[in-house]
N, C-alpha and C positions, 0 to 999 in steps of 0.2 A: 846292067847299065854301063854306059861309057861316060866318064865324067871329065869335065873341063873346068878348072878353077882359074878365075882371073881377078885382078885387082886394079881398079882405076877410079879416079875421082873420088877416093874415099869409100868406095863400095867394093865389097867382096862378092863376086857372083859365081855360083856353082850351077853349071848346066849339066843335067843328067839326061842322057839320050838312051832310050830303050833299044836293046839289041835282040831281044827274044821275041818281039812281036806281040807279047801279052801285056807288057807294062806300057805306061804312057810317059812321054817326055815331060820333064819338069825343070823349073828354074827356081833357085833360092838366092835372094839378094840380102846381104847383111850390111848394115851401115850404122855408124854412131851418130846420134842426134842428141846433143847436150850430154846428159849423164845416162842416156838410154841406148840400148842396142835394139835396133829395129830390124826384124826379119820379115821379109815378104816372100811368100812361096806361091808359085803359079803352076797349075797343072790343068791341062785340057780346058783352058779358058776361065778357070776358077782361081781367084786370088784370095789368100789368107794373110793377114798381117798380125804379127805378134811383137809386143814391146816388152823388153826386159829392163827393169829399173836397177840401177846401181845401189847397193846397200850402203 
């Protein structure tokens, strides 16, 4: 993978680009919402959202 990490508007975005032709490109966005860390991952048109709560 070739990775590019950016931060803007309170969101950290990691773009992973496949370089071997076998893997798929994907994007992971992390942001703080209240006391939670919300992570949204997208790959090949499928999106998954995970919420981490602060203890």
